[in-house]
N, C-alpha and C positions, 0 to 999 in steps of 0.2 A: 474682531478681525485680526488675524495674525500679521506680524510685520514681515516684509519680504527682505531677503538678503540682497546684497548688492548685485550678485549674479542674476538673481530672479528679476530684479528691477530692469536690468539690461535686456534680458530675454523678453520681458513683457513689452518693452519699448520696440524691440525688433518685430514682435508680433503686430504691433500697431503699424509699423512701417510696411509690413507685408500687405495689410489691409489697404493702406494708402496707394499701393501699387496695383490694387485690384486683385490680389491673390488671397485665397482663403487660407489662413494660417493652419487650419486643421483638415485641409485637403478633401479630395474626392476619390472616386474609384480610379485604380491604376491597374491596367491589365499586365501583370507580371507574367513573364514567360519562362524564366529560368531561376535556378537556385544556386547559391554560392558553392556548396559542396559538390554538386553535380558538375559544375564548370571546372573546378579545380581537379577533380578526379579524371575528367575527360582529357584535359590538356596538360596535366602535370608532367607527362613523359615526352611531350612534343618539344623538339629542339627550338631554341630561341630564333634561329635564322629561318626556320620553316614558316613562321608567322608572316614573313614578308610576302609570301605568295598566297596566303590565306585571307579570306574575307569573312570569317565566322563572326557572328554577332551574338549578343546576349541582352536580355532585358530583365533587370532585377530590381528588387525593392527591399529596403531594410533600414536599420537604425545606424546612424553614423557613430562609430566607436573610436575613431582616431582621425586626426587631421594634421598634415604637414604642409603648410603653405610656403610657396617659393616664388613670390612675385606673380608672374603671369601664368604659372602652372603650379599645380598642387597634387598631392596624393592624399586620398582618404580611404578609410576602410568602412564598409557597411556590413552589418550582421543581420542575417535572416534566421529562420528556425533551424537551418541545416548547418550554419557556421558563418564564417566571415570571408570576404573577398576584397582585394585591393582595387581601387579605382584611380585612374590618372585623368585629371581634368585640366584642359589648357584653354586660355582665352582664344587661341587660334582655331580651336575646334568647335567651341560652343558660342563664341561671340562675347563682346564686352558686357552686354546687359545680363546674360545668364551667368557669366563668371562673377559679376558683382553680386548676384543673388546667392551664388555658392559661397562667396566670401563672408556673407552675413550668417551662414549656417553655424550652428553650435553642435558640439558632441551631444548626442542624445536625440537630435532631430531625425525624422524619418523622411527618406527621399527615394525617388525612382531614378534609375540610370539605364539608358540604352547606349550601347557602344560596341566597339570592335574588340575581340579577344586578342590579347598580346601577352608577351612575357618580358619582364624587365631583364636587364643584364645580370641581375643577381639570381634570376631563375624563378621569380614569383609570377604566377598567373595573375593577370591584371586585365581589367576592362578599361579600354580607352574611351572615355565618355564623349559621346556625340550629342546626346540629349539629356539634360538634367532637369528633373521635376521636383519641386518642393512639395512635400505631402503633409507633414505634421511638424509644428513647432513644439519642442519640449520646453515647458516653462520652468521646470526644475532641473538643475544640473545632476548628472549621475555621481555616485560616490567616487572618491579618489580611486583611480585605476588599480593601484597596487595594494590598497588597503581594503577597499570594498566596504562591506558592512561588517565592522568589527564586533558589533553587538549581536551575538548569536540570536537573542530573542527578536531583534529587529529583522534579522534575515528571514525568520519564519513568519513574522507579522506582515512584513512587506515583501511577500514572495515574488511579486512582479519585478521588484528591483533585483532580488537575488537571481532570478532567471536571466535577467539582462547581463549581470556581472559575472555569474558563476556558471561556467560551462558544465561542471560536474552536476550541478542541480538540474540544468536543462536536460542533460543526458538521462538522469534518473526519471525525470518527468516523462520523457518519451519512451523509456524502457518499460515503465509500469503497464501502460495499456498493451504493449506487445506481449508481455507476460500473461496478462489476463486473456488476451485473444488466443494465445497458445493453449491456455487451460480450457477455454470454451471449445476450441477445435478438438482437443483431446477428448473431452467429455462427450461432445457430439458424436465423434467417431465410435465411442463405446456404446452409443445408442441412448444416451441420456437426453432429456428435454429440459431446456432452461426455462424457468418460470419466475413469476413475481408474486410475492405474498404481502399482506398488509404490514405497514410500518407502525400504525396505531393499533393498540390492543387494550383490552380491559383487564387482562390477567397477566401475571408474571409467571411465565413458563418457558421451559427449554434450556434454562441455564441457572446457575446460582450467581445472582448479581443484584445490586441495587439499581433501581430504574430512574429514569427521568420522567416526572409526572407532568401531565398537561390536562387541559379541559376542553371538551367539545361543547361549545356554547349552545348550538341549535338543539342538542339532545340533553343539555345540562348533565353531562356525563364525564366523570373523571376517567382519564385514560393514561396509558404509558407509551413511551417510545419503546419499540421491541428490543429485548435483550438477546434474542436468538431467533433462528428461522425454523426450528425443528418441527413443532407440532403442526403448523399448516402444511408443510411438505409431507409429513407422514399421513395426513388426511388424504393427500393426493394418491398415496399408495393404496389406501382403502378404495379410492375411486377408480383404480385400475390403470393409473399412469405408469406405474411399475419402476421407472428409472427417471428421477427428477433431480435437478440441482438449482440453486439460486446463489448469485453473487450480489450481495447488497450490504448497505450500511446497517449496523446495529449500534445501540446506545447503552452504555453502562455508566452509572453515576459513581465513578471511582476516581482515584488520584491519577496524576500524570507523572510519567517518568520516561526514560529513553525507550521503554518497550511497550508503553501503554498510552492510549489516547481515549478520551471518553466516547468519541464516536469513531468507529473503525469499520473496515470492510471484512465481512465474513462470507465464506462459501460453505454451504452445507449440501451434501448429496446423499440420496437414498436409493438403494437398489433392491428391488424385490427378489426373493429367493437367494440372496447372498448372505454373508456373515462376516465375522471379524477378519478372517483370512482373506476374503475377497476385497475388503477395504484396504488391507495392507498391500495387496497386489496393485490395486488402482493407484494408491498413494505413491508407491515406489515408482510406478510407471509414469505418473504425472510429473514428478520431480525430475526424473532422468530425461523425459521428453523436453521439458523446458530447458534443461541444461544443454542438451544437444542442439535443439532447433533454434533457440533464441541466442545462446551464448557460445556454443561450440566448445565447451570445456566442462570438466566434471569436478574440479576442485575450486572452492570458494573460500576466501578469507573472511571470517565472520566471528565476532565476539572474541577476537584474539586467537582464534584457531583456524587451521586449514581444514575445511570440511570436505571430505571426499564422498561424492554421491554415487560412486560406483557400487552396484549391488553385488551380492545380496546383503541387505541391511540386517543388523543384529535384532533378534527377538528374544525378550526375557520377561518373566513375570515380576510383578512388584515385590512379592514376598521373596523370590530368589535374589532379586537385586539387593534388598535389605539384608538378607542373609550373607551375601558376599561382602558387605561393608561392616556388619555388626556381629555376625555369627548367630543372630536371633532368627529362628524360623517360626514366623507367626502362623504358618499353615498348621503347625503342630500344637499351637496354643488354642484352647477352646473356652477358657474362662476369662471373664472381664477383669477380675481382681489381679490376675497375673499381668495382664496388659497394663493396668493402671500402675502397678508396682514398677514395671519396666520403664514406663514413661517417667515416673518420679526419679528413678535411678539415673536416667539419661537427661535429666533437667529439661524435660519437655513440658511446657506449660499448656494446660487444657482449659478451654472455656467450658461452661457447664454443659452445653449441647454437644461438646466434643468428647465427653467421657463415654465413649462407645468404641467397640472393637475396631470398626472400620476407620473411624477418625484417628485413632491412635496409630494405626498402620500408616495412614497417610502422613501424619506428623513425622514419623520415623523416616519415611521416604523423602520428605521435603528437607529434613535436616542432614541426612547422611548420603543420599543417592542423587537427587535431582541435578545438582551442579556438576556431577561427575560424568554425566551422559553427554559426551562430546561428539562422537561420530554418530550418524543416523541410527537411532535405536527405537524399535517398537516396544514400548513397555505396556504389558497387558496384565489382566487379572486384578482389577481394582476391587476394593471392598464395596459391598452393597450400599453402605450408608452414604458414600460420597457420589453415588451414581444412581439417582432415583428414577431415571427413565430407561434403564438398561436391563436386558434379559439376564436372569440369573444363570450362573454356570451350572450345568446339569450334574456335574460331579461334586461340586461343593457350593451350595447355595449361599454361603457367606460372601461369595465373590460373584462378580458379573463379567460378562464377555465384552470387555472394553479395552481399548488401547489408546495410549498417547504416543505421538511421535516427538522425540527429543533430539535436538542438535545443539551443540555448544551450551549445554545445560539449560536450554529453553524449550518450552513446549511449542510445537509447530502444527499439530493436528490432534483431534480428539475423535475417536471412532467407537462404534458399538455394533454388537449384534442386537438389533432393536427389540425392545420389549413390545410384544403384541398381545399379551394376555390382559384383557380389560379388568379382570378381578384383581390381579396382582398390581396393575397400574393404579387402580383406585386406592389400594392399600398403601402404595408408595406415596401418593399424593397426600394421604391422611397423615403419614409419618412426617412428611415435610411440613405440614401444617402444625404438627406438634412441636417440631423444631423451631418454627417461627414463634410459637408461644413461649419457648424457652429463651428467645432473644436473638435467633438467627435471622437477621434482616434480609438475607439472600435466599432464603428458602422459597420453594415454588408455591404458587396458588394451586387450588384444585380446579382443574379444567374439565368440567363434567361433559362438555360437548365433545372433547377429545376422547374421553372414556366411552361415550356413546358411539363415536365413530369406530372405535376398536371392537365394539360389540357386533358390528356388521362384518367384521373379519378383515384384519390386515395381514397380508402374506408375510412369512418369515423374511427378514430383510437385514441388510447391513446399512449403516449410516455413518457419516463422517462430517466433521467441521474443520475448516482450515482458516487460520488467521492470514488473510491475504497480505496485509501490511508487513507482517513478520516474514512471510515468504519472499516478498519483494526485497526486504532488507537483506536477506541471505544472498539472493542472486545479484543484487547491485552492490553488495559488500558495504552496507551502511550500518552504523552502530546506533542510530537514533530513529525511532518511528517518525519523528518530525521531518526527517530527510526524505521520506517516501510518501508522505501525505502532503499534497500541495498546500492545503490550508488547515494546519493542525489547530486544535483548541489552544488558545493563549490566555494568559492573564490579561486583565485590563491594563491598557497603557496608562501609566501614572501621569 
């Protein structure tokens, strides 16, 4: 059993004293009627003297964040989900017994207040307490007001304390669902249907990633947590749903850094009879809709840059982007030996499974181009080898109809003209299996059920995947994914 600090011992003694008075230290239902921010906004412009003739009341509940005791009268501040409001409490208004109850309160306790709206001489909207209700005794003190949680790891691990102490964290926590709701409304108005697909799967498909493995006891079956949403959604296109999307958690057994968390929120959308261009239009429209409807501005500071979401956004092929930076035009190169020689000359290290035309192009892109794509850019025309589920470009089958959206040198979306040829798809799966045999642990499994579904006929379609966490990072101007995920994956506390 851990040892309690002196403050904790005092609070536990106060908890016992509440019980002796017949009060439950951890409270019961309280019918709150009003919220702090609503009260402040409603009365902020009312003159001090006007309150003399008013008898407006409020009934609020929240956590005590500040106390200034002054004998027979005191001021304190309570915080609810909308913000904070000041309360004035006097022994003349609530009586000696209730005022003594208030005097035993600590910062961090949760209380209910009913009273008259007033404004102090300094102009602060205040509730003059007429009824004071103890609700919850906080047994631990909050962190020092001006220092808060100085250990960043502890901020993320004890998010509940971070939300109490850090208004910016709370703001992001409430903005994230507003952004997601805006996306849902946008997609719904375009005629898409939101669906749910399985989290547990027996195959690794839809992305290149290492999985989290688990086991189904009843069926004695090894399974994985999904790494993508793609193949189940495309099955729904075969079934005739035509326009579907899902927003859900996916899991990739990878490292953690400011831009990556092992479990994250992905959105994928598929539209029958569309293509790459259609996905670009949907994407640009979605981002600008969020910017206007949720935030009312088009420029966001992210990754050290001011990102302007005003369209139209730049569109450029991967080979043209590489040519701009290096002078090398890979579209005009058709033999592997030349590619290997260029990689060697540019100090690009290749694993055995990467000694292929498409992988070399991708390596050049990652080295010379990726971090230079600052303003919104649709980068299209990826090599076949790095896009196993994508339709080949009809003019040059070495490439596929795919794009990635980049901002501030980071990927924000990945889209395709979807592959719907079952014969070609099976060949791609087999090529992925060969890569796995060469040591690529992120290569896809062969999903024969998906191939079978394509044999029934999937309409031509466009598809796209969005990293929702990174999208929220952009709009809330946060540099770490841990600031937009309420409970990020953390190392074990030592």
